[in-house]
C-alpha positions, 0 to 999 in steps of 0.5 A, spaced: 542 130 017 548 136 015 542 141 017 541 137 024 548 135 025 550 143 025 544 144 030 547 139 035 553 143 034 551 150 035 547 148 039 552 145 045 556 148 049 563 150 047 567 152 052 574 157 052 578 159 058 581 166 057 587 167 062 589 175 064 593 175 068 589 173 075 583 174 071 579 167 068 575 169 063 568 164 061 565 164 054 561 159 051 557 160 044 549 158 044 546 158 037 553 162 035 551 166 040 558 168 043 557 172 051 562 174 056 559 170 064 563 174 070 569 172 072 571 165 075 576 167 079 571 166 085 567 160 083 573 156 079 574 149 084 579 144 083 576 137 083 580 130 084 576 124 085 577 116 088 574 111 085 573 103 087 569 098 088 563 099 093 566 094 098 572 099 100 565 104 104 569 101 111 575 103 109 573 109 106 570 112 112 574 109 117 580 113 113 575 121 113 573 120 120 580 119 122 583 125 119 577 131 117 571 133 120 564 132 119 559 137 115 557 142 120 550 142 116 550 136 111 554 131 113 550 125 111 543 124 107 540 122 100 542 126 094 538 126 087 538 129 080 534 129 074 539 129 068 538 133 061 541 132 056 540 132 048 536 127 043 543 125 040 546 125 047 551 131 048 553 131 054 553 124 054 558 123 049 563 128 052 563 124 057 564 118 054 570 121 050 573 124 055 572 131 051 576 135 057 571 140 056 564 138 059 558 140 060 551 137 065 545 139 065 541 137 071 534 139 077 538 136 084 534 135 091 535 131 097 533 126 101 528 120 100 521 120 096 517 119 104 521 126 105 518 130 101 513 136 102 508 137 097 512 144 094 521 141 094 526 145 093 531 144 090 537 147 085 537 147 078 545 147 075 549 148 070 557 144 071 561 145 066 568 141 067 575 143 065 580 139 066 580 137 074 577 144 074 569 145 074 565 151 076 557 150 077 552 156 076 546 155 079 539 157 081 534 155 087 527 153 085 521 150 088 519 145 085 511 141 086 511 134 089 507 133 082 512 134 077 519 132 080 517 126 083 511 124 078 511 126 072 514 121 066 521 124 063 518 122 057 512 127 058 513 136 057 512 137 065 519 137 067 522 140 061 516 147 061 519 147 069 526 147 067 525 152 061 520 156 066 524 157 072 532 158 069 531 165 068 536 167 073 542 163 071 545 167 067 545 161 061 542 159 057 540 152 056 538 149 049 531 148 049 532 140 045 534 138 053 530 134 055 530 129 062 534 122 060 534 119 067 534 120 075 540 118 078 540 118 086 546 115 091 548 115 099 552 122 101 558 122 107 561 130 106 567 132 110 571 138 111 579 139 112 581 145 115 589 145 112 588 144 105 580 148 106 577 141 101 570 140 102 570 132 101 564 127 098 564 119 099 558 117 095 556 111 094 549 106 092 549 110 086 543 108 082 538 109 076 532 107 076 527 112 072 528 113 066 525 116 060 523 109 055 522 114 050 530 113 050 530 107 053 526 103 050 529 095 053 532 099 059 532 097 065 534 100 073 541 100 074 545 099 081 552 100 081 558 097 085 561 104 086 564 108 090 567 115 089 570 120 094 571 126 091 575 133 094 574 140 091 578 146 093 581 151 089 589 150 090 588 144 085 592 138 090 587 134 095 591 133 102 597 129 103 593 124 107 588 123 101 593 118 098 591 112 103 585 112 099 589 108 095 592 104 100 583 102 102 582 099 093 581 105 091 583 109 085 585 115 082 582 118 075 575 121 072 568 117 074 562 120 072 556 117 075 552 120 069 556 117 064 556 110 067 549 110 069 548 112 061 552 107 059 549 101 063 542 105 060 543 104 054 547 097 054 540 095 057 541 095 064 548 090 063 
């Protein structure tokens, strides 16, 4: 047990921020080896979230449409992600405990299943959060449909693809990682020019595909939640974002992964 705990702790991504003048440097430690990543000053983004019941969708859309413009390239779509975690669910533990430093690994693609080609464009992403700031490393990949959509999460096809295709990330991945669930949701994207904020409104959040070896009692999950994310480098959302509170949303942390995992662990309740 002690050896397992030590291995798990060493495999866990430990982030330390060091500020030197105007340069932010990220260190991480994996399997006892410390490596310095490139400067984060161009990649560090601040994120603020508003969340509430999906019944507020109409009001939230009205606020966004009247105060900012739709994204030029990707105004609307469906987001899908295979989330990876350790056998001890370390990433979920960070979220559930409200840790200030969190790391998630996922394989993300866009669109409905019937829209996907034989080779699906996707992204391997490692997302680190440091309070309200985040840094995301990603690598573009093409995944065979039979692996991404059809392979069971309990098998090795998806993790084997992850490990074989992630060398360009610059971040070594723990070989303990396994696919735990697939989370999908509808998304609208907007842009606020004065604050250069990218805004995403997400709803119909669902986890209908999950690893039954981890959740033998699990049932498909569908959240009745609505999430609005504001992302920019200034750290402050537009002043009009306060209207989201009037629409019934609250500001604070919300993790789609954390919420879906909690439901799966409770048997889908």
